[in-house]
C-alpha positions as a Markdown table, in Angstrom:
| # | Residue | x | y | z |
|---|---|---|---|---|
| 1 | Met | 0.0 | 0.0 | 0.0 |
| 2 | Phe | 3.1 | 2.2 | 0.2 |
| 3 | Glu | 5.8 | 2.7 | -2.4 |
| 4 | Ile | 9.4 | 2.6 | -1.4 |
| 5 | Gly | 11.1 | 5.9 | -1.9 |
| 6 | Lys | 7.8 | 7.9 | -2.2 |
| 7 | Ile | 7.1 | 10.8 | 0.1 |
| 8 | Tyr | 3.9 | 10.8 | 2.2 |
| 9 | Asn | 2.1 | 13.3 | 4.4 |
| 10 | Arg | 1.9 | 11.7 | 7.8 |
| 11 | Arg | -1.5 | 13.1 | 8.7 |
| 12 | Ser | -3.4 | 12.8 | 5.4 |
| 13 | Asp | -1.8 | 9.8 | 3.8 |
| 14 | Ile | -1.2 | 7.6 | 6.9 |
| 15 | His | -3.3 | 8.5 | 9.9 |
| 16 | Ser | -6.4 | 9.8 | 8.2 |
| 17 | Lys | -6.7 | 6.5 | 6.4 |
| 18 | Tyr | -5.5 | 4.0 | 9.0 |
| 19 | Gly | -5.6 | 5.8 | 12.4 |
| 20 | Gly | -3.0 | 5.4 | 15.0 |
| 21 | Gln | -1.2 | 8.0 | 17.2 |
| 22 | Glu | -0.3 | 11.1 | 15.1 |
| 23 | Arg | 2.6 | 12.1 | 17.4 |
| 24 | Gly | 5.7 | 10.1 | 18.5 |
| 25 | Gly | 7.8 | 7.6 | 16.8 |
| 26 | Ile | 5.6 | 4.5 | 17.0 |
| 27 | Ser | 2.0 | 4.4 | 15.9 |
| 28 | Thr | -0.3 | 1.4 | 16.4 |
| 29 | Pro | -3.7 | 1.7 | 14.6 |
| 30 | Ala | -6.4 | -0.2 | 16.4 |
| 31 | Lys | -8.4 | -1.3 | 13.4 |
| 32 | Phe | -5.5 | -2.4 | 11.1 |
| 33 | Pro | -2.7 | -5.0 | 11.4 |
| 34 | Tyr | -0.1 | -2.3 | 10.9 |
| 35 | Ile | 2.6 | -0.6 | 13.0 |
| 36 | Phe | 4.0 | 2.6 | 11.7 |
| 37 | Ile | 7.4 | 3.7 | 12.9 |
| 38 | Phe | 9.1 | 7.0 | 12.2 |
| 39 | Thr | 12.7 | 8.0 | 12.2 |
| 40 | Gly | 14.7 | 11.1 | 11.4 |
| 41 | Asn | 17.5 | 13.4 | 12.4 |
| 42 | Asn | 15.3 | 15.4 | 14.8 |
| 43 | Gly | 15.0 | 12.3 | 17.0 |
| 44 | Glu | 18.6 | 12.8 | 18.2 |
| 45 | Gln | 17.5 | 15.7 | 20.4 |
| 46 | Tyr | 15.4 | 13.2 | 22.3 |
| 47 | Gly | 18.2 | 10.6 | 22.7 |
| 48 | Tyr | 17.2 | 8.5 | 19.6 |
| 49 | Thr | 20.0 | 7.3 | 17.4 |
| 50 | Asp | 18.6 | 5.2 | 14.5 |
| 51 | Gly | 20.3 | 3.9 | 11.4 |
| 52 | Tyr | 22.0 | 1.0 | 9.7 |
| 53 | Asn | 25.0 | -0.7 | 11.3 |
| 54 | Lys | 27.9 | -2.3 | 9.5 |
| 55 | Glu | 26.0 | -5.6 | 9.3 |
| 56 | Gly | 23.2 | -4.0 | 7.4 |
| 57 | Val | 20.8 | -4.2 | 10.3 |
| 58 | Phe | 18.6 | -1.2 | 11.1 |
| 59 | Asn | 18.9 | -0.1 | 14.7 |
| 60 | Tyr | 15.7 | 1.6 | 15.9 |
| 61 | Thr | 15.4 | 3.3 | 19.3 |
| 62 | Gly | 12.2 | 2.6 | 21.1 |
| 63 | Glu | 9.7 | 5.1 | 22.5 |
| 64 | Gly | 10.1 | 7.1 | 25.8 |
| 65 | Gln | 11.7 | 10.5 | 25.9 |
| 66 | Glu | 12.5 | 10.6 | 29.6 |
| 67 | Gly | 13.8 | 8.0 | 32.0 |
| 68 | Asp | 14.3 | 4.3 | 31.4 |
| 69 | Met | 12.4 | 2.8 | 28.5 |
| 70 | Lys | 9.9 | 0.1 | 29.2 |
| 71 | Met | 8.8 | -2.9 | 27.1 |
| 72 | Thr | 5.2 | -1.6 | 26.9 |
| 73 | Lys | 2.8 | 0.0 | 24.4 |
| 74 | Gly | 4.6 | 0.8 | 21.1 |
| 75 | Asn | 7.8 | -1.0 | 22.2 |
| 76 | Leu | 5.9 | -4.2 | 23.0 |
| 77 | Ala | 4.0 | -3.9 | 19.7 |
| 78 | Ile | 7.3 | -3.9 | 17.7 |
| 79 | Arg | 8.7 | -6.9 | 19.7 |
| 80 | Asp | 5.6 | -9.0 | 19.3 |
| 81 | His | 4.5 | -7.9 | 15.8 |
| 82 | Gln | 5.1 | -11.4 | 14.3 |
| 83 | Lys | 3.2 | -13.2 | 17.0 |
| 84 | Asn | 0.4 | -10.6 | 16.6 |
| 85 | Arg | 0.5 | -10.9 | 12.8 |
| 86 | Lys | 1.2 | -7.2 | 12.3 |
| 87 | Ser | 3.4 | -5.5 | 9.7 |
| 88 | Ile | 5.9 | -2.8 | 10.6 |
| 89 | Tyr | 6.2 | 0.1 | 8.1 |
| 90 | Leu | 9.3 | 2.3 | 8.4 |
| 91 | Phe | 9.2 | 5.9 | 7.4 |
| 92 | Glu | 12.0 | 8.5 | 7.5 |
| 93 | Lys | 11.4 | 12.2 | 8.1 |
| 94 | Val | 12.6 | 14.3 | 5.2 |
| 95 | Glu | 12.2 | 18.0 | 4.3 |
| 96 | Thr | 8.9 | 17.4 | 2.4 |
| 97 | Gly | 7.3 | 14.7 | 4.4 |
| 98 | Tyr | 7.9 | 11.1 | 5.3 |
| 99 | Asn | 9.8 | 8.8 | 3.0 |
| 100 | Phe | 8.7 | 5.2 | 3.0 |
| 101 | Val | 11.8 | 3.1 | 3.6 |
| 102 | Gly | 10.3 | -0.4 | 3.7 |
| 103 | Leu | 8.7 | -3.2 | 5.7 |
| 104 | Cys | 10.6 | -4.5 | 8.8 |
| 105 | Asn | 11.0 | -7.7 | 10.6 |
| 106 | Tyr | 12.0 | -7.8 | 14.3 |
| 107 | Ile | 15.3 | -9.6 | 14.9 |
| 108 | Asp | 15.9 | -8.8 | 18.6 |
| 109 | Asp | 16.4 | -6.0 | 21.0 |
| 110 | Arg | 19.0 | -4.8 | 23.5 |
| 111 | Ile | 19.4 | -2.3 | 26.3 |
| 112 | Glu | 21.9 | 0.5 | 25.6 |
| 113 | Lys | 22.9 | 3.4 | 27.8 |
| 114 | Leu | 21.7 | 6.6 | 26.0 |
| 115 | Asn | 20.8 | 10.1 | 27.1 |
| 116 | Asp | 17.2 | 11.1 | 27.3 |
| 117 | Arg | 15.9 | 14.5 | 26.2 |
| 118 | Asn | 17.1 | 16.0 | 29.4 |
| 119 | Gly | 20.6 | 14.7 | 28.9 |
| 120 | Glu | 20.2 | 12.1 | 31.7 |
| 121 | Leu | 21.8 | 8.7 | 31.1 |
| 122 | Arg | 19.1 | 6.0 | 31.0 |
| 123 | Asp | 18.4 | 2.4 | 29.8 |
| 124 | Ala | 17.1 | 2.7 | 26.2 |
| 125 | Ile | 15.6 | -0.1 | 24.2 |
| 126 | Val | 17.2 | -0.5 | 20.8 |
| 127 | Phe | 15.5 | -2.8 | 18.3 |
| 128 | Arg | 17.4 | -4.6 | 15.6 |
| 129 | Leu | 15.3 | -4.8 | 12.4 |
| 130 | Asp | 15.6 | -6.4 | 9.0 |
| 131 | Val | 14.4 | -3.9 | 6.4 |
| 132 | Lys | 12.9 | -5.8 | 3.5 |
| 133 | Asn | 13.5 | -4.6 | -0.1 |
| 134 | Ile | 10.7 | -4.4 | -2.7 |
| 135 | Glu | 11.5 | -7.9 | -4.1 |
| 136 | Glu | 11.2 | -9.3 | -0.6 |
| 137 | Ile | 7.9 | -7.5 | 0.0 |
| 138 | Thr | 6.5 | -8.9 | -3.2 |
| 139 | Ser | 7.6 | -12.4 | -2.3 |
| 140 | Ser | 5.9 | -12.0 | 1.1 |
| 141 | Ile | 2.7 | -10.8 | -0.4 |
| 142 | Asn | 2.7 | -13.8 | -2.8 |
| 143 | Ser | 3.7 | -16.1 | 0.1 |
| 144 | Val | 6.9 | -17.2 | -1.7 |
| 145 | Glu | 9.5 | -18.2 | 0.8 |
| 146 | Thr | 13.2 | -18.3 | 0.0 |
| 147 | Pro | 14.7 | -21.8 | 0.4 |
| 148 | Lys | 16.9 | -22.0 | 3.5 |
| 149 | Ala | 19.9 | -23.1 | 1.5 |
| 150 | Val | 19.8 | -19.7 | -0.3 |
| 151 | Tyr | 19.5 | -17.2 | 2.5 |
| 152 | Ile | 22.2 | -18.9 | 4.6 |
| 153 | Thr | 24.5 | -19.5 | 1.7 |
| 154 | Lys | 27.8 | -17.7 | 2.1 |
| 155 | Pro | 28.6 | -15.6 | -1.0 |
| 156 | Ser | 32.0 | -15.9 | -2.6 |
| 157 | Lys | 33.9 | -14.8 | -5.7 |
| 158 | Gly | 33.5 | -18.3 | -7.1 |
| 159 | Lys | 29.7 | -18.0 | -7.2 |
| 160 | Ser | 28.1 | -17.2 | -10.6 |
| 161 | Leu | 26.4 | -13.9 | -11.3 |
| 162 | Gln | 23.0 | -15.7 | -11.0 |
| 163 | Gln | 23.9 | -17.3 | -7.7 |
| 164 | Leu | 25.1 | -14.0 | -6.2 |
| 165 | Arg | 21.8 | -12.4 | -7.4 |
| 166 | Glu | 19.8 | -15.1 | -5.7 |
| 167 | Ile | 21.6 | -14.6 | -2.4 |
| 168 | Ala | 21.3 | -10.8 | -2.7 |
| 169 | Leu | 17.5 | -11.0 | -3.3 |
| 170 | Ser | 16.9 | -13.8 | -0.8 |
| 171 | Ser | 14.2 | -13.3 | 1.9 |
| 172 | Thr | 14.8 | -14.3 | 5.5 |
| 173 | Pro | 11.7 | -16.0 | 6.9 |
| 174 | Thr | 10.3 | -14.7 | 10.2 |
| 175 | His | 10.7 | -18.0 | 11.9 |
| 176 | Ala | 14.5 | -18.1 | 11.3 |
| 177 | Ser | 16.7 | -17.9 | 14.3 |
| 178 | Thr | 18.3 | -14.6 | 15.3 |
| 179 | Gln | 21.7 | -15.9 | 14.2 |
| 180 | Glu | 20.3 | -16.9 | 10.8 |
| 181 | Lys | 18.6 | -13.5 | 10.4 |
| 182 | Ile | 21.9 | -11.6 | 11.1 |
| 183 | Gln | 23.9 | -14.0 | 8.9 |
| 184 | Ser | 21.4 | -13.6 | 6.1 |
| 185 | Ile | 21.6 | -9.8 | 6.2 |
| 186 | Gln | 25.4 | -10.0 | 6.1 |
| 187 | Asn | 25.2 | -12.4 | 3.2 |
| 188 | Arg | 23.0 | -10.2 | 1.2 |
| 189 | Ser | 25.2 | -7.2 | 1.7 |
| 190 | Thr | 28.3 | -9.1 | 0.7 |
| 191 | Ala | 26.6 | -10.8 | -2.3 |
| 192 | Ile | 25.5 | -7.5 | -3.8 |
| 193 | Lys | 29.0 | -6.1 | -3.7 |
| 194 | Leu | 30.4 | -9.2 | -5.3 |
| 195 | Tyr | 27.6 | -9.2 | -7.8 |
| 196 | Ala | 28.4 | -5.6 | -8.9 |
| 197 | Lys | 32.1 | -6.4 | -9.4 |
| 198 | Lys | 31.4 | -9.6 | -11.3 |
| 199 | Arg | 28.9 | -7.9 | -13.5 |
| 200 | Ala | 31.5 | -5.2 | -14.3 |
| 201 | Asn | 34.1 | -7.9 | -15.2 |
| 202 | Gly | 37.1 | -5.6 | -14.6 |
| 203 | Ile | 35.6 | -2.6 | -16.5 |
| 204 | Cys | 34.4 | 0.6 | -14.8 |
| 205 | Glu | 30.7 | 0.8 | -15.4 |
| 206 | Gly | 31.0 | 4.6 | -15.3 |
| 207 | Cys | 33.7 | 5.4 | -17.8 |
| 208 | Asn | 34.0 | 2.0 | -19.5 |
| 209 | Glu | 37.8 | 2.0 | -18.8 |
| 210 | Ile | 39.7 | -1.0 | -17.5 |
| 211 | Ala | 40.2 | -1.0 | -13.7 |
| 212 | Pro | 43.2 | 1.1 | -12.8 |
| 213 | Phe | 45.2 | -1.8 | -11.3 |
| 214 | Glu | 45.0 | -5.4 | -10.1 |
| 215 | Thr | 44.8 | -6.6 | -6.5 |
| 216 | Lys | 45.2 | -10.1 | -5.0 |
| 217 | Ser | 41.4 | -10.4 | -5.3 |
| 218 | Gly | 41.2 | -9.1 | -8.9 |
| 219 | Pro | 40.6 | -5.8 | -10.7 |
| 220 | Tyr | 40.2 | -2.9 | -8.3 |
| 221 | Leu | 36.7 | -1.3 | -8.6 |
| 222 | Glu | 34.6 | 0.3 | -5.9 |
| 223 | Val | 30.9 | -0.4 | -5.3 |
| 224 | His | 28.7 | 2.7 | -5.3 |
| 225 | His | 25.1 | 2.9 | -4.1 |
| 226 | Leu | 23.1 | 4.9 | -6.7 |
| 227 | Thr | 20.5 | 5.9 | -4.1 |
| 228 | Arg | 20.6 | 6.2 | -0.4 |
| 229 | Leu | 19.2 | 3.2 | 1.5 |
| 230 | Ala | 16.4 | 5.4 | 2.9 |
| 231 | Asp | 15.5 | 6.4 | -0.7 |
| 232 | Gly | 14.7 | 2.9 | -1.7 |
| 233 | Gly | 18.4 | 2.2 | -2.4 |
| 234 | Ala | 18.4 | -1.2 | -0.9 |
| 235 | Asp | 21.1 | -3.7 | -1.8 |
| 236 | Leu | 19.6 | -4.5 | -5.2 |
| 237 | Pro | 21.3 | -5.2 | -8.5 |
| 238 | Gln | 19.8 | -2.0 | -10.1 |
| 239 | Asn | 21.0 | 0.2 | -7.2 |
| 240 | Val | 24.7 | -0.7 | -7.2 |
| 241 | Ile | 27.4 | 0.0 | -9.7 |
| 242 | Ala | 31.2 | -0.9 | -9.8 |
| 243 | Leu | 33.3 | 2.2 | -10.5 |
| 244 | Cys | 36.9 | 3.2 | -10.7 |
| 245 | Pro | 38.1 | 5.5 | -7.9 |
| 246 | Thr | 37.8 | 8.6 | -10.1 |
| 247 | Cys | 34.2 | 7.9 | -11.2 |
| 248 | His | 33.3 | 7.0 | -7.6 |
| 249 | Arg | 34.6 | 10.3 | -6.3 |
| 250 | Lys | 32.9 | 12.1 | -9.2 |
| 251 | Ala | 29.6 | 10.5 | -8.2 |
| 252 | His | 30.0 | 11.9 | -4.7 |
| 253 | Tyr | 31.8 | 15.2 | -4.9 |
| 254 | Ser | 31.6 | 16.7 | -8.5 |
| 255 | Leu | 29.6 | 19.8 | -9.2 |
| 256 | Asp | 27.4 | 17.7 | -11.5 |
| 257 | Cys | 27.2 | 14.6 | -9.2 |
| 258 | Leu | 23.4 | 14.5 | -9.4 |
| 259 | Glu | 23.4 | 14.5 | -13.2 |
| 260 | Phe | 26.2 | 11.9 | -13.2 |
| 261 | Asn | 24.3 | 9.7 | -10.8 |
| 262 | Asn | 21.2 | 9.8 | -13.0 |
| 263 | Gln | 23.4 | 8.8 | -15.9 |
| 264 | Leu | 24.7 | 5.8 | -13.9 |
| 265 | Ile | 21.1 | 4.9 | -12.9 |
| 266 | Asn | 20.0 | 4.7 | -16.5 |
| 267 | Lys | 23.2 | 2.8 | -17.5 |
| 268 | Val | 22.7 | 0.2 | -14.8 |
| 269 | Ala | 19.0 | -0.2 | -15.7 |
| 270 | Thr | 20.0 | -0.9 | -19.3 |
| 271 | Ile | 22.6 | -3.4 | -18.2 |
| 272 | Glu | 20.2 | -5.2 | -16.0 |
| 273 | Val | 17.5 | -5.4 | -18.7 |
| 274 | Ala | 20.1 | -6.9 | -21.0 |
| 275 | Leu | 21.1 | -9.5 | -18.4 |
| 276 | Ser | 17.5 | -10.5 | -17.8 |
| 277 | Lys | 17.0 | -11.5 | -21.4 |
């Protein structure tokens, strides 16, 4: 019902249709099996520090602006969403509204020492969530479950382009163990990087020049995300590109970086269409 990367008005597009609390970071509509969670830079003033960690897991700080957080209300709803058959929708506050990031699955939670909005150190609940990309969401809707052998398969340079694609797009079932969920996320992240480099085959996908030098692991190219994770730039084949160092820096720092990135997006789209034939 929401499109990844699309901007929504919280009041008119979300709460007026589905209900739920219009303030705060966690909203639990009474008449729908949904949980809406909201994140953004402004949460830092209340002691919230959300974002992806190096494993590719999304850390989401629970609700409660003062004192120790409790596993009640919205926090409890997140923890028990699978048991209660409710879906978690993650939105990020941007300048023009709320950007839909994706559906989430609860992995686990932990207590961390963080400051509250008064600057007092307290016990904060930090949830670890697996944010599902659009292919995974489609599979979930169609009740298609990835075979266990795929989502726990360790990616390597020896895998074929198709095998790496399958690992990168694999969906971790909700009943998997915490260890399997974490491993699956790590596998997907590694697989997509290997996929981009194997697809490039030693040629920069930006300037079409041969990689500048060889390393022990092969031609040196750097993997660039064409869109931010929060803009729908999940680890998907169409959202990554293998670039030489010069093109990579151009994509980030040049005066025409936006135009250059759009060119790269179109180029990868063309490459992926050709590979799918």
